[in-house]
Backbone as CSV, one residue per row, in Angstrom:
resi,resn,N_x,N_y,N_z,CA_x,CA_y,CA_z,C_x,C_y,C_z
1,MET,0.835,-1.161,0.000,0.000,0.000,0.000,0.891,1.237,0.000
2,LEU,0.566,2.137,-0.877,1.334,3.366,-1.025,0.505,4.545,-0.524
3,THR,1.034,5.324,0.361,0.333,6.503,0.859,1.204,7.725,0.645
4,SER,0.559,8.824,0.490,1.310,10.074,0.334,0.765,11.103,1.304
5,CYS,1.633,11.943,1.722,1.257,12.998,2.661,1.258,14.322,1.903
6,VAL,0.123,14.943,1.854,0.004,16.231,1.175,-0.260,17.292,2.233
7,ALA,0.627,18.240,2.315,0.450,19.326,3.276,-0.378,20.428,2.636
8,LYS,-1.415,20.845,3.330,-2.233,21.943,2.829,-1.582,23.261,3.210
9,ARG,-1.525,24.126,2.264,-0.982,25.454,2.527,-2.071,26.283,3.198
10,ALA,-1.735,26.881,4.313,-2.697,27.713,5.033,-2.981,28.971,4.218
11,THR,-4.261,29.260,4.024,-4.612,30.472,3.295,-4.718,31.636,4.273
12,THR,-4.366,32.775,3.799,-4.441,33.991,4.603,-5.549,34.868,4.055
13,THR,-6.470,35.260,4.919,-7.530,36.181,4.536,-6.969,37.594,4.622
14,THR,-7.067,38.337,3.539,-6.561,39.706,3.518,-7.733,40.684,3.517
15,PHE,-7.761,41.521,4.530,-8.760,42.583,4.632,-8.163,43.843,4.019
16,VAL,-8.917,44.486,3.138,-8.474,45.742,2.536,-9.391,46.846,3.049
17,VAL,-8.792,47.840,3.690,-9.523,48.999,4.198,-9.119,50.172,3.310
18,GLU,-10.103,50.741,2.595,-9.757,51.822,1.684,-10.711,53.002,1.820
19,HIS,-10.139,54.188,1.640,-10.926,55.412,1.696,-11.606,55.611,0.353
20,THR,-12.908,55.857,0.382,-13.669,56.113,-0.837,-14.363,57.460,-0.708
21,ASN,-15.083,57.864,-1.722,-15.856,59.110,-1.665,-16.999,59.018,-0.666
22,TYR,-17.367,57.807,-0.273,-18.521,57.595,0.599,-18.149,57.228,2.026
23,GLY,-16.877,57.051,2.301,-16.422,56.645,3.627,-15.324,55.608,3.503
24,TRP,-15.218,54.751,4.509,-14.186,53.717,4.546,-14.808,52.357,4.262
25,SER,-14.330,51.709,3.204,-14.827,50.385,2.822,-13.885,49.313,3.342
26,VAL,-14.479,48.195,3.765,-13.712,47.018,4.160,-14.043,45.926,3.154
27,TRP,-13.006,45.384,2.525,-13.162,44.353,1.502,-12.397,43.091,1.888
28,VAL,-12.933,41.947,1.486,-12.203,40.681,1.494,-12.384,40.127,0.088
29,GLY,-11.308,40.150,-0.676,-11.420,39.753,-2.078,-12.303,40.739,-2.814
30,THR,-13.349,40.230,-3.459,-14.271,41.104,-4.190,-15.530,41.398,-3.392
31,GLU,-15.585,40.924,-2.166,-16.781,41.111,-1.335,-16.591,42.266,-0.349
32,ARG,-17.494,43.234,-0.420,-17.433,44.347,0.533,-18.090,43.899,1.831
33,MET,-17.351,44.013,2.919,-17.826,43.576,4.224,-18.538,44.698,4.972
34,GLY,-18.234,45.953,4.616,-18.880,47.065,5.297,-18.403,48.403,4.781
35,LEU,-19.171,49.423,5.108,-18.841,50.803,4.767,-19.006,51.614,6.036
36,PHE,-17.974,52.378,6.410,-17.944,53.082,7.686,-17.631,54.556,7.481
37,VAL,-18.073,55.369,8.413,-17.863,56.818,8.335,-16.401,57.164,8.595
38,THR,-15.777,56.512,9.587,-14.400,56.831,9.942,-13.481,55.625,9.752
39,GLN,-12.208,55.927,9.613,-11.206,54.870,9.504,-11.174,54.034,10.776
40,ARG,-11.318,54.675,11.923,-11.288,53.968,13.209,-12.398,52.918,13.271
41,GLN,-13.606,53.257,12.814,-14.716,52.304,12.815,-14.399,51.106,11.922
42,ALA,-13.837,51.382,10.754,-13.485,50.304,9.828,-12.428,49.391,10.431
43,LEU,-11.407,49.978,11.045,-10.343,49.178,11.644,-10.841,48.388,12.855
44,ASP,-11.763,48.951,13.613,-12.349,48.211,14.740,-13.124,46.992,14.241
45,ASP,-13.842,47.152,13.125,-14.581,46.031,12.552,-13.612,44.945,12.078
46,VAL,-12.528,45.346,11.427,-11.532,44.385,10.951,-10.887,43.675,12.135
47,LYS,-10.608,44.405,13.195,-10.007,43.810,14.390,-10.909,42.698,14.951
48,LYS,-12.209,42.955,14.982,-13.169,41.963,15.472,-13.187,40.731,14.563
49,ARG,-13.214,40.960,13.259,-13.243,39.852,12.299,-11.957,39.022,12.353
50,ARG,-10.818,39.702,12.531,-9.544,38.984,12.625,-9.485,38.133,13.890
51,ALA,-10.053,38.648,14.976,-10.076,37.873,16.225,-10.908,36.605,16.046
52,GLU,-12.024,36.707,15.321,-12.859,35.533,15.049,-12.094,34.503,14.229
53,LEU,-11.349,34.957,13.224,-10.556,34.039,12.414,-9.433,33.404,13.233
54,ALA,-8.773,34.204,14.065,-7.686,33.689,14.892,-8.189,32.625,15.862
55,ALA,-9.400,32.820,16.372,-9.989,31.833,17.289,-10.206,30.491,16.588
56,LYS,-10.374,30.532,15.269,-10.559,29.313,14.480,-9.229,28.781,13.945
57,GLY,-8.126,29.458,14.322,-6.807,29.031,13.871,-6.461,29.472,12.462
58,LYS,-7.144,30.473,11.958,-6.909,30.952,10.599,-6.086,32.230,10.628
59,ARG,-5.326,32.444,9.556,-4.453,33.608,9.454,-5.137,34.721,8.685
60,SER,-4.742,35.971,8.991,-5.290,37.116,8.277,-4.282,38.254,8.271
61,SER,-4.504,39.198,7.361,-3.669,40.388,7.294,-4.552,41.572,6.918
62,VAL,-3.997,42.784,7.059,-4.744,44.008,6.767,-3.910,44.894,5.855
63,VAL,-4.557,45.441,4.846,-3.941,46.429,3.968,-4.823,47.678,4.028
64,VAL,-4.218,48.826,4.352,-4.962,50.084,4.441,-4.478,51.008,3.340
65,THR,-5.429,51.521,2.538,-5.076,52.487,1.502,-5.817,53.783,1.784
66,GLY,-5.140,54.878,1.568,-5.743,56.177,1.845,-5.468,56.600,3.270
67,SER,-5.933,57.780,3.606,-5.760,58.282,4.969,-6.974,59.099,5.360
68,GLU,-7.125,59.266,6.661,-8.244,60.029,7.204,-8.043,61.500,6.846
69,PRO,-9.035,62.142,6.233,-8.891,63.571,5.924,-8.712,64.378,7.215
70,VAL,-7.876,65.376,7.162,-7.635,66.225,8.326,-8.691,67.314,8.355
71,THR,-9.387,67.416,9.486,-10.383,68.472,9.638,-10.034,69.306,10.853
72,ALA,-10.445,70.550,10.832,-10.164,71.458,11.937,-11.187,71.295,13.055
73,GLY,-12.060,70.346,12.920,-13.110,70.177,13.917,-14.414,70.722,13.386
74,ARG,-15.471,70.297,14.013,-16.793,70.743,13.558,-17.271,71.870,14.448
75,ARG,-17.479,73.003,13.838,-17.961,74.166,14.581,-19.268,74.615,13.963
76,PHE,-20.255,74.770,14.787,-21.550,75.232,14.310,-21.836,76.596,14.917
77,SER,-22.321,77.465,14.126,-22.674,78.796,14.605,-23.977,78.707,15.391
78,HIS,-23.992,79.280,16.574,-25.204,79.264,17.390,-26.325,80.051,16.739
79,THR,-25.968,81.126,16.024,-26.995,81.917,15.368,-27.647,81.156,14.223
80,TYR,-26.917,80.227,13.633,-27.480,79.429,12.544,-28.614,78.550,13.064
81,TRP,-28.469,78.014,14.259,-29.454,77.095,14.807,-30.573,77.789,15.579
82,SER,-30.379,79.035,15.934,-31.396,79.690,16.746,-32.528,80.247,15.883
83,ARG,-33.684,80.350,16.478,-34.843,80.937,15.787,-35.176,82.251,16.476
84,ARG,-34.900,83.340,15.821,-35.151,84.649,16.443,-36.291,85.330,15.789
């Protein structure tokens, strides 16, 4: 009897976090996993998904493209909101 041992190569799930005109998209391959307002929200979601994969013994990586736009903060004029 002849037997052979074939080692399976572990696949790595790659999460892509990219800045779009609509917010931050999280992709795995061609499947969009979510769309978020901030980069932090997108990365938190990826962190949760990676922890789930790690618990199953699976490998993953993250690729981030783009950067969070720099804003001076949100300031609203009180007179704009008041009704006089």
